[in-house]
mmCIF file of the N, C-alpha and C atoms, coordinates in Angstrom:
data_MODEL
# 
_entry.id   MODEL 
# 
loop_
_atom_site.group_PDB 
_atom_site.id 
_atom_site.type_symbol 
_atom_site.label_atom_id 
_atom_site.label_alt_id 
_atom_site.label_comp_id 
_atom_site.label_asym_id 
_atom_site.label_entity_id 
_atom_site.label_seq_id 
_atom_site.pdbx_PDB_ins_code 
_atom_site.Cartn_x 
_atom_site.Cartn_y 
_atom_site.Cartn_z 
_atom_site.occupancy 
_atom_site.B_iso_or_equiv 
_atom_site.pdbx_formal_charge 
_atom_site.auth_seq_id 
_atom_site.auth_comp_id 
_atom_site.auth_asym_id 
_atom_site.auth_atom_id 
_atom_site.pdbx_PDB_model_num 
ATOM 1   N N  . MET A 1 1  ? 8.953   -4.903 90.756  1.00 0.00 ? 1  MET A N  1 
ATOM 2   C CA . MET A 1 1  ? 8.599   -4.506 92.093  1.00 0.00 ? 1  MET A CA 1 
ATOM 3   C C  . MET A 1 1  ? 7.132   -4.097 92.105  1.00 0.00 ? 1  MET A C  1 
ATOM 4   N N  . LYS A 1 2  ? 6.362   -4.646 93.035  1.00 0.00 ? 2  LYS A N  1 
ATOM 5   C CA . LYS A 1 2  ? 4.930   -4.345 93.153  1.00 0.00 ? 2  LYS A CA 1 
ATOM 6   C C  . LYS A 1 2  ? 4.752   -2.951 93.755  1.00 0.00 ? 2  LYS A C  1 
ATOM 7   N N  . LYS A 1 3  ? 3.921   -2.150 93.126  1.00 0.00 ? 3  LYS A N  1 
ATOM 8   C CA . LYS A 1 3  ? 3.637   -0.791 93.580  1.00 0.00 ? 3  LYS A CA 1 
ATOM 9   C C  . LYS A 1 3  ? 2.138   -0.626 93.743  1.00 0.00 ? 3  LYS A C  1 
ATOM 10  N N  . VAL A 1 4  ? 1.747   0.195  94.710  1.00 0.00 ? 4  VAL A N  1 
ATOM 11  C CA . VAL A 1 4  ? 0.333   0.512  94.919  1.00 0.00 ? 4  VAL A CA 1 
ATOM 12  C C  . VAL A 1 4  ? 0.207   2.026  94.981  1.00 0.00 ? 4  VAL A C  1 
ATOM 13  N N  . LEU A 1 5  ? -0.723  2.546  94.194  1.00 0.00 ? 5  LEU A N  1 
ATOM 14  C CA . LEU A 1 5  ? -0.998  3.980  94.181  1.00 0.00 ? 5  LEU A CA 1 
ATOM 15  C C  . LEU A 1 5  ? -2.383  4.242  94.734  1.00 0.00 ? 5  LEU A C  1 
ATOM 16  N N  . GLU A 1 6  ? -2.509  5.296  95.500  1.00 0.00 ? 6  GLU A N  1 
ATOM 17  C CA . GLU A 1 6  ? -3.827  5.797  95.889  1.00 0.00 ? 6  GLU A CA 1 
ATOM 18  C C  . GLU A 1 6  ? -4.234  6.767  94.789  1.00 0.00 ? 6  GLU A C  1 
ATOM 19  N N  . ILE A 1 7  ? -5.469  6.625  94.295  1.00 0.00 ? 7  ILE A N  1 
ATOM 20  C CA . ILE A 1 7  ? -5.929  7.487  93.211  1.00 0.00 ? 7  ILE A CA 1 
ATOM 21  C C  . ILE A 1 7  ? -7.258  8.112  93.593  1.00 0.00 ? 7  ILE A C  1 
ATOM 22  N N  . LYS A 1 8  ? -7.250  9.423  93.716  1.00 0.00 ? 8  LYS A N  1 
ATOM 23  C CA . LYS A 1 8  ? -8.468  10.165 94.032  1.00 0.00 ? 8  LYS A CA 1 
ATOM 24  C C  . LYS A 1 8  ? -9.055  10.713 92.745  1.00 0.00 ? 8  LYS A C  1 
ATOM 25  N N  . GLY A 1 9  ? -10.370 10.751 92.683  1.00 0.00 ? 9  GLY A N  1 
ATOM 26  C CA . GLY A 1 9  ? -11.051 11.326 91.529  1.00 0.00 ? 9  GLY A CA 1 
ATOM 27  C C  . GLY A 1 9  ? -11.696 10.300 90.608  1.00 0.00 ? 9  GLY A C  1 
ATOM 28  N N  . MET A 1 10 ? -11.466 9.013  90.863  1.00 0.00 ? 10 MET A N  1 
ATOM 29  C CA . MET A 1 10 ? -12.134 7.986  90.053  1.00 0.00 ? 10 MET A CA 1 
ATOM 30  C C  . MET A 1 10 ? -13.567 7.848  90.550  1.00 0.00 ? 10 MET A C  1 
ATOM 31  N N  . THR A 1 11 ? -14.523 7.854  89.605  1.00 0.00 ? 11 THR A N  1 
ATOM 32  C CA . THR A 1 11 ? -15.925 7.782  90.008  1.00 0.00 ? 11 THR A CA 1 
ATOM 33  C C  . THR A 1 11 ? -16.714 6.670  89.335  1.00 0.00 ? 11 THR A C  1 
ATOM 34  N N  . CYS A 1 12 ? -16.117 6.032  88.304  1.00 0.00 ? 12 CYS A N  1 
ATOM 35  C CA . CYS A 1 12 ? -16.889 5.043  87.553  1.00 0.00 ? 12 CYS A CA 1 
ATOM 36  C C  . CYS A 1 12 ? -15.976 4.043  86.850  1.00 0.00 ? 12 CYS A C  1 
ATOM 37  N N  . GLY A 1 13 ? -16.598 3.112  86.165  1.00 0.00 ? 13 GLY A N  1 
ATOM 38  C CA . GLY A 1 13 ? -15.861 2.105  85.433  1.00 0.00 ? 13 GLY A CA 1 
ATOM 39  C C  . GLY A 1 13 ? -14.997 2.680  84.323  1.00 0.00 ? 13 GLY A C  1 
ATOM 40  N N  . ASN A 1 14 ? -15.463 3.764  83.711  1.00 0.00 ? 14 ASN A N  1 
ATOM 41  C CA . ASN A 1 14 ? -14.648 4.397  82.674  1.00 0.00 ? 14 ASN A CA 1 
ATOM 42  C C  . ASN A 1 14 ? -13.363 4.975  83.249  1.00 0.00 ? 14 ASN A C  1 
ATOM 43  N N  . CYS A 1 15 ? -13.426 5.484  84.461  1.00 0.00 ? 15 CYS A N  1 
ATOM 44  C CA . CYS A 1 15 ? -12.224 5.984  85.132  1.00 0.00 ? 15 CYS A CA 1 
ATOM 45  C C  . CYS A 1 15 ? -11.224 4.840  85.332  1.00 0.00 ? 15 CYS A C  1 
ATOM 46  N N  . VAL A 1 16 ? -11.736 3.698  85.737  1.00 0.00 ? 16 VAL A N  1 
ATOM 47  C CA . VAL A 1 16 ? -10.884 2.522  85.930  1.00 0.00 ? 16 VAL A CA 1 
ATOM 48  C C  . VAL A 1 16 ? -10.208 2.160  84.610  1.00 0.00 ? 16 VAL A C  1 
ATOM 49  N N  . LYS A 1 17 ? -10.958 2.175  83.525  1.00 0.00 ? 17 LYS A N  1 
ATOM 50  C CA . LYS A 1 17 ? -10.392 1.853  82.213  1.00 0.00 ? 17 LYS A CA 1 
ATOM 51  C C  . LYS A 1 17 ? -9.320  2.855  81.814  1.00 0.00 ? 17 LYS A C  1 
ATOM 52  N N  . ARG A 1 18 ? -9.579  4.147  82.057  1.00 0.00 ? 18 ARG A N  1 
ATOM 53  C CA . ARG A 1 18 ? -8.606  5.191  81.708  1.00 0.00 ? 18 ARG A CA 1 
ATOM 54  C C  . ARG A 1 18 ? -7.312  5.012  82.479  1.00 0.00 ? 18 ARG A C  1 
ATOM 55  N N  . VAL A 1 19 ? -7.430  4.827  83.797  1.00 0.00 ? 19 VAL A N  1 
ATOM 56  C CA . VAL A 1 19 ? -6.241  4.678  84.638  1.00 0.00 ? 19 VAL A CA 1 
ATOM 57  C C  . VAL A 1 19 ? -5.471  3.413  84.241  1.00 0.00 ? 19 VAL A C  1 
ATOM 58  N N  . THR A 1 20 ? -6.194  2.344  83.967  1.00 0.00 ? 20 THR A N  1 
ATOM 59  C CA . THR A 1 20 ? -5.546  1.109  83.524  1.00 0.00 ? 20 THR A CA 1 
ATOM 60  C C  . THR A 1 20 ? -4.779  1.352  82.230  1.00 0.00 ? 20 THR A C  1 
ATOM 61  N N  . LYS A 1 21 ? -5.392  2.057  81.299  1.00 0.00 ? 21 LYS A N  1 
ATOM 62  C CA . LYS A 1 21 ? -4.748  2.343  80.015  1.00 0.00 ? 21 LYS A CA 1 
ATOM 63  C C  . LYS A 1 21 ? -3.505  3.214  80.204  1.00 0.00 ? 21 LYS A C  1 
ATOM 64  N N  . ILE A 1 22 ? -3.585  4.183  81.086  1.00 0.00 ? 22 ILE A N  1 
ATOM 65  C CA . ILE A 1 22 ? -2.432  5.047  81.357  1.00 0.00 ? 22 ILE A CA 1 
ATOM 66  C C  . ILE A 1 22 ? -1.267  4.205  81.872  1.00 0.00 ? 22 ILE A C  1 
ATOM 67  N N  . ILE A 1 23 ? -1.537  3.355  82.855  1.00 0.00 ? 23 ILE A N  1 
ATOM 68  C CA . ILE A 1 23 ? -0.460  2.568  83.466  1.00 0.00 ? 23 ILE A CA 1 
ATOM 69  C C  . ILE A 1 23 ? 0.108   1.554  82.475  1.00 0.00 ? 23 ILE A C  1 
ATOM 70  N N  . THR A 1 24 ? -0.765  0.859  81.756  1.00 0.00 ? 24 THR A N  1 
ATOM 71  C CA . THR A 1 24 ? -0.277  -0.151 80.813  1.00 0.00 ? 24 THR A CA 1 
ATOM 72  C C  . THR A 1 24 ? 0.440   0.475  79.620  1.00 0.00 ? 24 THR A C  1 
ATOM 73  N N  . GLY A 1 25 ? 0.260   1.767  79.426  1.00 0.00 ? 25 GLY A N  1 
ATOM 74  C CA . GLY A 1 25 ? 0.961   2.470  78.356  1.00 0.00 ? 25 GLY A CA 1 
ATOM 75  C C  . GLY A 1 25 ? 2.448   2.633  78.609  1.00 0.00 ? 25 GLY A C  1 
ATOM 76  N N  . PHE A 1 26 ? 2.871   2.394  79.823  1.00 0.00 ? 26 PHE A N  1 
ATOM 77  C CA . PHE A 1 26 ? 4.288   2.501  80.162  1.00 0.00 ? 26 PHE A CA 1 
ATOM 78  C C  . PHE A 1 26 ? 4.979   1.166  79.936  1.00 0.00 ? 26 PHE A C  1 
ATOM 79  N N  . GLU A 1 27 ? 6.052   1.184  79.173  1.00 0.00 ? 27 GLU A N  1 
ATOM 80  C CA . GLU A 1 27 ? 6.865   -0.007 79.026  1.00 0.00 ? 27 GLU A CA 1 
ATOM 81  C C  . GLU A 1 27 ? 7.460   -0.329 80.394  1.00 0.00 ? 27 GLU A C  1 
ATOM 82  N N  . GLY A 1 28 ? 7.409   -1.581 80.781  1.00 0.00 ? 28 GLY A N  1 
ATOM 83  C CA . GLY A 1 28 ? 7.948   -1.986 82.069  1.00 0.00 ? 28 GLY A CA 1 
ATOM 84  C C  . GLY A 1 28 ? 6.896   -2.135 83.155  1.00 0.00 ? 28 GLY A C  1 
ATOM 85  N N  . THR A 1 29 ? 5.619   -1.907 82.817  1.00 0.00 ? 29 THR A N  1 
ATOM 86  C CA . THR A 1 29 ? 4.546   -2.145 83.787  1.00 0.00 ? 29 THR A CA 1 
ATOM 87  C C  . THR A 1 29 ? 3.766   -3.385 83.376  1.00 0.00 ? 29 THR A C  1 
ATOM 88  N N  . SER A 1 30 ? 3.287   -4.129 84.365  1.00 0.00 ? 30 SER A N  1 
ATOM 89  C CA . SER A 1 30 ? 2.508   -5.337 84.095  1.00 0.00 ? 30 SER A CA 1 
ATOM 90  C C  . SER A 1 30 ? 1.606   -5.627 85.287  1.00 0.00 ? 30 SER A C  1 
ATOM 91  N N  . GLU A 1 31 ? 0.740   -6.601 85.124  1.00 0.00 ? 31 GLU A N  1 
ATOM 92  C CA . GLU A 1 31 ? -0.165  -7.045 86.192  1.00 0.00 ? 31 GLU A CA 1 
ATOM 93  C C  . GLU A 1 31 ? -0.930  -5.881 86.824  1.00 0.00 ? 31 GLU A C  1 
ATOM 94  N N  . VAL A 1 32 ? -1.490  -5.035 85.978  1.00 0.00 ? 32 VAL A N  1 
ATOM 95  C CA . VAL A 1 32 ? -2.190  -3.835 86.439  1.00 0.00 ? 32 VAL A CA 1 
ATOM 96  C C  . VAL A 1 32 ? -3.586  -4.199 86.937  1.00 0.00 ? 32 VAL A C  1 
ATOM 97  N N  . GLU A 1 33 ? -3.912  -3.771 88.153  1.00 0.00 ? 33 GLU A N  1 
ATOM 98  C CA . GLU A 1 33 ? -5.232  -3.963 88.736  1.00 0.00 ? 33 GLU A CA 1 
ATOM 99  C C  . GLU A 1 33 ? -5.674  -2.641 89.352  1.00 0.00 ? 33 GLU A C  1 
ATOM 100 N N  . VAL A 1 34 ? -6.776  -2.101 88.847  1.00 0.00 ? 34 VAL A N  1 
ATOM 101 C CA . VAL A 1 34 ? -7.310  -0.837 89.364  1.00 0.00 ? 34 VAL A CA 1 
ATOM 102 C C  . VAL A 1 34 ? -8.623  -1.141 90.063  1.00 0.00 ? 34 VAL A C  1 
ATOM 103 N N  . ASP A 1 35 ? -8.741  -0.700 91.318  1.00 0.00 ? 35 ASP A N  1 
ATOM 104 C CA . ASP A 1 35 ? -9.916  -0.989 92.146  1.00 0.00 ? 35 ASP A CA 1 
ATOM 105 C C  . ASP A 1 35 ? -10.638 0.320  92.457  1.00 0.00 ? 35 ASP A C  1 
ATOM 106 N N  . LEU A 1 36 ? -11.851 0.457  91.912  1.00 0.00 ? 36 LEU A N  1 
ATOM 107 C CA . LEU A 1 36 ? -12.629 1.681  92.099  1.00 0.00 ? 36 LEU A CA 1 
ATOM 108 C C  . LEU A 1 36 ? -13.030 1.884  93.556  1.00 0.00 ? 36 LEU A C  1 
ATOM 109 N N  . GLN A 1 37 ? -13.470 0.818  94.223  1.00 0.00 ? 37 GLN A N  1 
ATOM 110 C CA . GLN A 1 37 ? -13.925 0.959  95.610  1.00 0.00 ? 37 GLN A CA 1 
ATOM 111 C C  . GLN A 1 37 ? -12.798 1.348  96.556  1.00 0.00 ? 37 GLN A C  1 
ATOM 112 N N  . LYS A 1 38 ? -11.631 0.760  96.354  1.00 0.00 ? 38 LYS A N  1 
ATOM 113 C CA . LYS A 1 38 ? -10.479 1.083  97.208  1.00 0.00 ? 38 LYS A CA 1 
ATOM 114 C C  . LYS A 1 38 ? -9.768  2.351  96.760  1.00 0.00 ? 38 LYS A C  1 
ATOM 115 N N  . ARG A 1 39 ? -10.093 2.814  95.547  1.00 0.00 ? 39 ARG A N  1 
ATOM 116 C CA . ARG A 1 39 ? -9.405  3.970  94.956  1.00 0.00 ? 39 ARG A CA 1 
ATOM 117 C C  . ARG A 1 39 ? -7.898  3.704  94.876  1.00 0.00 ? 39 ARG A C  1 
ATOM 118 N N  . GLU A 1 40 ? -7.566  2.520  94.375  1.00 0.00 ? 40 GLU A N  1 
ATOM 119 C CA . GLU A 1 40 ? -6.174  2.103  94.291  1.00 0.00 ? 40 GLU A CA 1 
ATOM 120 C C  . GLU A 1 40 ? -5.854  1.511  92.925  1.00 0.00 ? 40 GLU A C  1 
ATOM 121 N N  . ALA A 1 41 ? -4.590  1.597  92.582  1.00 0.00 ? 41 ALA A N  1 
ATOM 122 C CA . ALA A 1 41 ? -4.062  0.899  91.412  1.00 0.00 ? 41 ALA A CA 1 
ATOM 123 C C  . ALA A 1 41 ? -2.820  0.153  91.865  1.00 0.00 ? 41 ALA A C  1 
ATOM 124 N N  . ALA A 1 42 ? -2.782  -1.142 91.591  1.00 0.00 ? 42 ALA A N  1 
ATOM 125 C CA . ALA A 1 42 ? -1.622  -1.961 91.923  1.00 0.00 ? 42 ALA A CA 1 
ATOM 126 C C  . ALA A 1 42 ? -1.037  -2.486 90.619  1.00 0.00 ? 42 ALA A C  1 
ATOM 127 N N  . PHE A 1 43 ? 0.280   -2.507 90.529  1.00 0.00 ? 43 PHE A N  1 
ATOM 128 C CA . PHE A 1 43 ? 0.934   -2.998 89.325  1.00 0.00 ? 43 PHE A CA 1 
ATOM 129 C C  . PHE A 1 43 ? 2.378   -3.367 89.639  1.00 0.00 ? 43 PHE A C  1 
ATOM 130 N N  . VAL A 1 44 ? 2.945   -4.155 88.745  1.00 0.00 ? 44 VAL A N  1 
ATOM 131 C CA . VAL A 1 44 ? 4.358   -4.493 88.847  1.00 0.00 ? 44 VAL A CA 1 
ATOM 132 C C  . VAL A 1 44 ? 5.112   -3.516 87.952  1.00 0.00 ? 44 VAL A C  1 
ATOM 133 N N  . CYS A 1 45 ? 6.174   -2.944 88.508  1.00 0.00 ? 45 CYS A N  1 
ATOM 134 C CA . CYS A 1 45 ? 6.954   -1.933 87.791  1.00 0.00 ? 45 CYS A CA 1 
ATOM 135 C C  . CYS A 1 45 ? 8.411   -2.381 87.717  1.00 0.00 ? 45 CYS A C  1 
ATOM 136 N N  . ASP A 1 46 ? 8.927   -2.510 86.498  1.00 0.00 ? 46 ASP A N  1 
ATOM 137 C CA . ASP A 1 46 ? 10.341  -2.802 86.305  1.00 0.00 ? 46 ASP A CA 1 
ATOM 138 C C  . ASP A 1 46 ? 11.077  -1.465 86.354  1.00 0.00 ? 46 ASP A C  1 
ATOM 139 N N  . THR A 1 47 ? 11.725  -1.186 87.472  1.00 0.00 ? 47 THR A N  1 
ATOM 140 C CA . THR A 1 47 ? 12.360  0.116  87.669  1.00 0.00 ? 47 THR A CA 1 
ATOM 141 C C  . THR A 1 47 ? 13.598  0.314  86.803  1.00 0.00 ? 47 THR A C  1 
ATOM 142 N N  . GLN A 1 48 ? 14.023  -0.720 86.105  1.00 0.00 ? 48 GLN A N  1 
ATOM 143 C CA . GLN A 1 48 ? 15.116  -0.559 85.138  1.00 0.00 ? 48 GLN A CA 1 
ATOM 144 C C  . GLN A 1 48 ? 14.595  0.078  83.848  1.00 0.00 ? 48 GLN A C  1 
ATOM 145 N N  . ILE A 1 49 ? 13.278  0.004  83.648  1.00 0.00 ? 49 ILE A N  1 
ATOM 146 C CA . ILE A 1 49 ? 12.671  0.499  82.414  1.00 0.00 ? 49 ILE A CA 1 
ATOM 147 C C  . ILE A 1 49 ? 11.903  1.796  82.639  1.00 0.00 ? 49 ILE A C  1 
ATOM 148 N N  . THR A 1 50 ? 11.136  1.870  83.712  1.00 0.00 ? 50 THR A N  1 
ATOM 149 C CA . THR A 1 50 ? 10.344  3.072  84.006  1.00 0.00 ? 50 THR A CA 1 
ATOM 150 C C  . THR A 1 50 ? 10.357  3.306  85.508  1.00 0.00 ? 50 THR A C  1 
ATOM 151 N N  . ASN A 1 51 ? 9.854   4.453  85.929  1.00 0.00 ? 51 ASN A N  1 
ATOM 152 C CA . ASN A 1 51 ? 9.789   4.725  87.363  1.00 0.00 ? 51 ASN A CA 1 
ATOM 153 C C  . ASN A 1 51 ? 8.370   5.116  87.758  1.00 0.00 ? 51 ASN A C  1 
ATOM 154 N N  . VAL A 1 52 ? 8.089   4.924  89.018  1.00 0.00 ? 52 VAL A N  1 
ATOM 155 C CA . VAL A 1 52 ? 6.741   5.175  89.532  1.00 0.00 ? 52 VAL A CA 1 
ATOM 156 C C  . VAL A 1 52 ? 6.375   6.650  89.421  1.00 0.00 ? 52 VAL A C  1 
ATOM 157 N N  . GLU A 1 53 ? 7.341   7.525  89.581  1.00 0.00 ? 53 GLU A N  1 
ATOM 158 C CA . GLU A 1 53 ? 7.072   8.960  89.510  1.00 0.00 ? 53 GLU A CA 1 
ATOM 159 C C  . GLU A 1 53 ? 6.492   9.347  88.149  1.00 0.00 ? 53 GLU A C  1 
ATOM 160 N N  . SER A 1 54 ? 6.979   8.717  87.095  1.00 0.00 ? 54 SER A N  1 
ATOM 161 C CA . SER A 1 54 ? 6.453   8.997  85.748  1.00 0.00 ? 54 SER A CA 1 
ATOM 162 C C  . SER A 1 54 ? 5.012   8.535  85.608  1.00 0.00 ? 54 SER A C  1 
ATOM 163 N N  . VAL A 1 55 ? 4.705   7.382  86.186  1.00 0.00 ? 55 VAL A N  1 
ATOM 164 C CA . VAL A 1 55 ? 3.336   6.859  86.144  1.00 0.00 ? 55 VAL A CA 1 
ATOM 165 C C  . VAL A 1 55 ? 2.408   7.787  86.922  1.00 0.00 ? 55 VAL A C  1 
ATOM 166 N N  . VAL A 1 56 ? 2.830   8.189  88.113  1.00 0.00 ? 56 VAL A N  1 
ATOM 167 C CA . VAL A 1 56 ? 2.027   9.103  88.945  1.00 0.00 ? 56 VAL A CA 1 
ATOM 168 C C  . VAL A 1 56 ? 1.780   10.410 88.204  1.00 0.00 ? 56 VAL A C  1 
ATOM 169 N N  . LYS A 1 57 ? 2.822   10.958 87.583  1.00 0.00 ? 57 LYS A N  1 
ATOM 170 C CA . LYS A 1 57 ? 2.677   12.221 86.857  1.00 0.00 ? 57 LYS A CA 1 
ATOM 171 C C  . LYS A 1 57 ? 1.676   12.080 85.705  1.00 0.00 ? 57 LYS A C  1 
ATOM 172 N N  . ALA A 1 58 ? 1.739   10.978 84.981  1.00 0.00 ? 58 ALA A N  1 
ATOM 173 C CA . ALA A 1 58 ? 0.819   10.762 83.860  1.00 0.00 ? 58 ALA A CA 1 
ATOM 174 C C  . ALA A 1 58 ? -0.626  10.685 84.339  1.00 0.00 ? 58 ALA A C  1 
ATOM 175 N N  . ILE A 1 59 ? -0.856  9.998  85.443  1.00 0.00 ? 59 ILE A N  1 
ATOM 176 C CA . ILE A 1 59 ? -2.210  9.904  85.998  1.00 0.00 ? 59 ILE A CA 1 
ATOM 177 C C  . ILE A 1 59 ? -2.684  11.282 86.452  1.00 0.00 ? 59 ILE A C  1 
ATOM 178 N N  . ASN A 1 60 ? -1.815  12.020 87.136  1.00 0.00 ? 60 ASN A N  1 
ATOM 179 C CA . ASN A 1 60 ? -2.171  13.366 87.596  1.00 0.00 ? 60 ASN A CA 1 
ATOM 180 C C  . ASN A 1 60 ? -2.428  14.306 86.422  1.00 0.00 ? 60 ASN A C  1 
ATOM 181 N N  . ASP A 1 61 ? -1.631  14.188 85.369  1.00 0.00 ? 61 ASP A N  1 
ATOM 182 C CA . ASP A 1 61 ? -1.813  15.026 84.179  1.00 0.00 ? 61 ASP A CA 1 
ATOM 183 C C  . ASP A 1 61 ? -3.159  14.768 83.516  1.00 0.00 ? 61 ASP A C  1 
ATOM 184 N N  . PHE A 1 62 ? -3.717  13.582 83.737  1.00 0.00 ? 62 PHE A N  1 
ATOM 185 C CA . PHE A 1 62 ? -5.007  13.236 83.139  1.00 0.00 ? 62 PHE A CA 1 
ATOM 186 C C  . PHE A 1 62 ? -6.174  13.740 83.993  1.00 0.00 ? 62 PHE A C  1 
ATOM 187 N N  . GLY A 1 63 ? -5.885  14.301 85.178  1.00 0.00 ? 63 GLY A N  1 
ATOM 188 C CA . GLY A 1 63 ? -6.937  14.909 85.992  1.00 0.00 ? 63 GLY A CA 1 
ATOM 189 C C  . GLY A 1 63 ? -7.259  14.193 87.289  1.00 0.00 ? 63 GLY A C  1 
ATOM 190 N N  . TYR A 1 64 ? -6.597  13.076 87.542  1.00 0.00 ? 64 TYR A N  1 
ATOM 191 C CA . TYR A 1 64 ? -6.782  12.373 88.817  1.00 0.00 ? 64 TYR A CA 1 
ATOM 192 C C  . TYR A 1 64 ? -5.681  12.817 89.772  1.00 0.00 ? 64 TYR A C  1 
ATOM 193 N N  . THR A 1 65 ? -5.798  12.433 91.023  1.00 0.00 ? 65 THR A N  1 
ATOM 194 C CA . THR A 1 65 ? -4.760  12.730 91.997  1.00 0.00 ? 65 THR A CA 1 
ATOM 195 C C  . THR A 1 65 ? -4.195  11.404 92.487  1.00 0.00 ? 65 THR A C  1 
ATOM 196 N N  . ALA A 1 66 ? -2.988  11.101 92.045  1.00 0.00 ? 66 ALA A N  1 
ATOM 197 C CA . ALA A 1 66 ? -2.356  9.833  92.387  1.00 0.00 ? 66 ALA A CA 1 
ATOM 198 C C  . ALA A 1 66 ? -1.146  10.085 93.283  1.00 0.00 ? 66 ALA A C  1 
ATOM 199 N N  . SER A 1 67 ? -0.930  9.153  94.196  1.00 0.00 ? 67 SER A N  1 
ATOM 200 C CA . SER A 1 67 ? 0.251   9.180  95.043  1.00 0.00 ? 67 SER A CA 1 
ATOM 201 C C  . SER A 1 67 ? 0.608   7.759  95.432  1.00 0.00 ? 67 SER A C  1 
ATOM 202 N N  . GLU A 1 68 ? 1.896   7.532  95.645  1.00 0.00 ? 68 GLU A N  1 
ATOM 203 C CA . GLU A 1 68 ? 2.348   6.203  96.006  1.00 0.00 ? 68 GLU A CA 1 
ATOM 204 C C  . GLU A 1 68 ? 1.997   5.912  97.460  1.00 0.00 ? 68 GLU A C  1 
ATOM 205 N N  . LYS A 1 69 ? 1.445   4.729  97.702  1.00 0.00 ? 69 LYS A N  1 
ATOM 206 C CA . LYS A 1 69 ? 1.111   4.318  99.065  1.00 0.00 ? 69 LYS A CA 1 
ATOM 207 C C  . LYS A 1 69 ? 2.354   3.718  99.692  1.00 0.00 ? 69 LYS A C  1 
ATOM 208 N N  . GLU A 1 70 ? 2.481   3.924  100.964 1.00 0.00 ? 70 GLU A N  1 
ATOM 209 C CA . GLU A 1 70 ? 3.628   3.366  101.699 1.00 0.00 ? 70 GLU A CA 1 
ATOM 210 C C  . GLU A 1 70 ? 3.442   1.905  101.960 1.00 0.00 ? 70 GLU A C  1 
# 
């Protein structure tokens, strides 16, 4: 299932790399695309393996503010 997160606090390319690494670190995530200008991260999430809430929490724990977009 395709998910899109709004991510506040990203300011540079290194932030994009960090957020990408966080998301790809979850088993069951794929096709990760993080856009600095839009302040968004889009990815495919296999909800049988992981859940979006865990991904959001991991991003927030790293110091960004992430939330699922409707």
